C-alpha positions as CSV (number, residue, x, y, z in Angstrom):
1,M,24.1,2.0,-1.6
2,S,20.6,3.0,-1.3
3,S,18.2,1.0,0.8
4,E,14.4,1.3,1.1
5,G,12.1,1.5,4.1
6,M,8.5,0.8,3.7
7,I,5.9,1.9,6.4
8,V,2.2,0.9,6.4
9,I,-0.5,2.4,8.7
10,G,-3.3,0.2,9.2
11,A,-1.6,-2.8,8.7
12,A,-3.6,-5.4,10.2
13,G,-6.7,-4.1,7.4
14,T,-7.8,-6.3,4.7
15,L,-6.4,-4.4,2.0
16,A,-3.2,-3.7,3.6
17,G,-2.7,-7.4,4.1
18,A,-3.4,-8.0,0.4
19,F,-0.6,-5.5,-0.6
20,R,1.8,-6.8,1.6
21,Q,1.3,-10.2,-0.2
22,V,1.3,-9.0,-3.8
23,A,4.3,-6.7,-2.7
24,A,6.3,-9.1,-1.0
25,D,9.3,-8.6,-2.8
26,A,9.3,-5.0,-3.3
27,C,11.2,-3.8,0.2
28,A,12.8,-5.9,2.8
29,N,12.4,-3.2,5.3
30,W,9.0,-2.9,6.7
31,Y,7.5,-0.8,9.8
32,L,4.0,-1.5,10.8
33,F,1.4,0.1,12.6
34,D,-2.2,-0.2,13.4
35,Y,-4.7,0.5,16.2
36,D,-4.7,-3.7,16.0
37,A,-1.3,-4.3,17.3
38,D,0.0,-7.9,17.6
39,D,3.5,-8.5,18.6
40,S,3.5,-12.0,16.5
41,T,3.2,-9.7,13.1
42,N,5.4,-7.4,14.2
43,I,2.8,-4.7,13.8
44,A,3.2,-1.7,16.5
45,Y,0.4,0.0,18.0
46,C,-0.6,3.5,16.6
47,D,-4.4,5.2,17.3
48,L,-4.9,7.9,14.3
49,S,-7.6,9.5,16.5
50,D,-4.9,10.1,19.2
51,G,-2.6,13.0,18.6
52,A,0.0,11.4,21.1
53,S,0.1,7.8,19.9
54,V,0.5,9.3,16.5
55,E,3.7,11.4,17.7
56,A,4.8,8.1,19.4
57,A,4.6,6.1,16.3
58,I,6.2,8.5,14.2
59,G,9.4,8.7,16.4
60,T,10.0,5.1,16.1
61,I,10.6,5.4,12.7
62,P,14.3,5.4,11.5
63,I,14.4,8.1,9.0
64,T,18.0,8.3,8.8
65,Q,18.6,4.4,7.8
66,H,17.1,4.4,4.3
67,T,17.4,6.5,1.8
68,Y,14.3,6.0,0.3
69,W,11.0,6.0,2.0
70,R,7.7,4.7,0.8
71,L,4.7,5.3,3.3
72,L,1.3,3.2,2.5
73,I,-1.7,4.8,4.8
74,A,-4.5,2.5,4.6
75,S,-6.6,2.8,7.9
76,G,-9.6,4.6,8.9
77,V,-13.2,3.8,10.5
78,F,-16.6,4.0,9.0
79,D,-19.9,4.0,10.4
80,G,-22.1,1.6,8.2
81,S,-25.1,1.7,9.6
82,A,-28.5,2.1,7.7
83,D,-28.6,6.2,8.6
84,P,-25.8,7.5,10.6
85,G,-27.4,10.8,10.9
86,L,-26.0,13.9,12.5
87,H,-24.4,12.5,15.6
88,W,-21.5,14.6,16.1
89,P,-19.3,11.9,18.6
90,R,-19.6,9.8,15.2
91,I,-18.9,12.1,13.1
92,N,-15.7,13.6,15.2
93,L,-14.0,10.4,15.8
94,S,-14.2,10.0,11.9
95,L,-12.6,13.4,11.3
96,R,-10.2,12.7,14.0
97,T,-8.9,9.4,12.5
98,N,-9.4,9.6,8.8
99,L,-8.4,13.4,8.4
100,I,-6.4,14.8,11.2
101,G,-4.6,12.1,12.4
102,V,-3.7,11.0,8.9
103,T,-2.4,14.2,8.3
104,Q,-0.7,14.8,11.3
105,F,1.1,12.0,10.1
106,V,2.2,12.8,6.5
107,C,3.5,16.3,8.3
108,A,5.6,14.8,10.5
109,F,6.9,11.7,8.0
110,V,7.3,14.6,5.1
111,Q,9.3,17.1,7.7
112,G,11.6,14.2,8.6
113,V,12.3,13.1,5.2
114,L,13.0,16.4,4.0
115,D,15.2,16.9,7.6
116,Y,17.4,14.6,6.5
117,Q,17.3,14.9,2.5
118,K,15.8,12.1,2.1
119,Q,13.2,11.0,-0.7
120,A,10.1,9.3,-0.5
121,R,6.5,8.0,-2.1
122,L,3.5,8.5,0.2
123,V,0.4,6.7,-1.4
124,V,-3.4,7.2,1.0
125,V,-6.3,5.2,0.7
126,T,-9.2,7.6,0.1
127,S,-12.6,6.6,-1.2
128,A,-15.0,7.1,-4.1
129,A,-17.0,8.9,-1.2
130,A,-14.7,12.1,-1.7
131,R,-16.6,12.4,-4.6
132,V,-20.0,10.9,-4.2
133,G,-20.2,11.6,-0.7
134,S,-21.2,9.6,2.1
135,R,-24.4,8.7,4.4
136,D,-21.7,8.5,7.0
137,L,-20.6,12.4,7.1
138,G,-17.8,12.3,8.9
139,Y,-16.4,9.6,6.6
140,G,-17.7,11.6,3.4
141,I,-16.0,15.2,4.5
142,A,-12.5,13.1,5.6
143,K,-11.9,11.8,2.6
144,A,-12.4,14.6,0.5
145,G,-10.1,16.5,2.8
146,L,-7.5,13.9,2.1
147,Q,-7.7,14.7,-1.7
148,G,-6.2,18.4,-0.8
149,L,-4.1,16.8,1.6
150,I,-2.3,14.6,-1.3
151,R,-2.7,17.6,-4.3
152,S,-1.3,20.0,-1.7
153,V,1.7,17.8,-0.6
154,S,2.7,17.2,-4.0
155,K,2.6,20.6,-5.4
156,S,4.4,21.6,-2.3
157,Y,7.2,19.0,-2.1
158,A,7.4,17.5,-5.4
159,S,10.5,19.3,-6.6
160,R,11.8,18.1,-3.4
161,G,11.5,14.1,-3.9
162,I,8.4,14.1,-2.3
163,T,5.5,12.1,-4.6
164,A,2.1,11.9,-3.3
165,I,-0.4,9.3,-5.0
166,G,-4.2,8.7,-3.6
167,V,-5.9,5.4,-4.7
168,E,-9.4,6.1,-4.2
169,P,-11.2,2.7,-4.4
170,G,-15.3,2.1,-4.3
171,L,-16.8,-0.6,-2.5
172,F,-14.9,-3.8,-2.1
173,K,-14.7,-6.9,0.0
174,S,-12.9,-6.0,3.2
175,R,-13.4,-5.8,6.6
176,M,-15.0,-2.7,6.6
177,S,-17.8,-3.3,4.0
178,A,-18.7,-6.1,6.3
179,T,-20.3,-3.6,8.6
180,Q,-22.0,-1.9,5.7
181,N,-26.0,-2.0,5.9
182,S,-27.2,-4.2,2.9
183,K,-29.0,-1.7,1.3
184,R,-26.4,0.4,1.4
185,Y,-24.4,-2.1,0.0
186,K,-26.5,-3.4,-2.7
187,Q,-26.8,0.5,-3.9
188,A,-22.9,0.9,-3.9
189,S,-22.9,-2.5,-6.0
190,S,-25.3,-1.1,-8.5
191,S,-23.6,2.1,-9.2
192,S,-20.3,0.6,-10.5
193,H,-20.4,-0.2,-14.0
194,L,-19.6,-3.3,-13.5
195,G,-22.7,-4.0,-11.7
196,R,-20.3,-5.7,-8.9
197,V,-18.4,-4.3,-6.2
198,S,-14.5,-4.5,-7.0
199,T,-12.6,-7.5,-5.8
200,L,-10.0,-7.2,-3.0
201,S,-6.9,-7.9,-5.3
202,E,-7.8,-5.4,-7.9
203,V,-7.9,-2.9,-5.4
204,A,-4.4,-4.3,-3.7
205,A,-3.1,-3.8,-7.3
206,C,-3.9,-0.7,-7.9
207,V,-2.0,0.5,-4.4
208,K,1.4,-1.6,-5.4
209,Y,1.3,0.3,-8.6
210,A,0.6,3.6,-6.9
211,L,3.0,3.1,-4.3
212,I,5.7,0.4,-6.1
213,E,5.7,0.7,-9.9
214,A,3.8,4.3,-10.8
215,P,6.4,7.0,-12.2
216,D,6.5,9.9,-10.4
217,A,4.5,12.2,-13.0
218,L,1.7,10.9,-11.4
219,T,2.1,12.9,-8.1
220,G,-1.1,15.0,-7.3
221,T,-3.4,12.3,-8.8
222,F,-5.8,9.6,-8.1
223,I,-6.2,6.2,-9.0
224,S,-9.8,4.9,-9.0
225,P,-10.3,1.3,-8.7
226,N,-14.0,1.9,-8.2
227,G,-15.7,0.3,-11.5
228,G,-16.4,3.7,-12.9
229,Q,-18.4,4.9,-9.6
230,V,-19.8,8.2,-10.7
């Protein structure tokens, strides 16, 4: 009899919390990680900006215990100030967290799944910034890089049972968006065809669909709950 395991990176975040509410019945075996670890909710520590921390977190995942795995990465850092500028330490932190750490985790996870002849589906939350850019340069660069990660993993390993899908929301109400400068928030809202930001439940429903319900034929593609933002 097959069993499933589900890994959530960024489990303490607003989106991951909402996703877990709408997907509570989908899987009994959850493995939760976040920079904000919390023993009371079984969220283990993982700092995506620190390669050693990522490696340690990966080492705790019992790949052999389940025949099918689902991985959601909904974690990242964002500078929502009016003018983040070209400050390299900020850009570097964003790249290490939003792109390099995510890529490290995905590659190690996929390698483990293949080594033990399991199958998996991974969903990475990117951003509309991957296509339209961001005043937070590191964020925009990193999210664009994640598009390449999803497409490349899919192209290389879909035939071996690895499904890879991206979800690229525009601005939505979350802990991260609360840091957004009011002018930038208004501009992002007005760029949507809806004339408003997406709701948390709308984005969480798209994540649930991508991770649990979508057909494998969607591998290598992106779902964009951004109200038509271009």
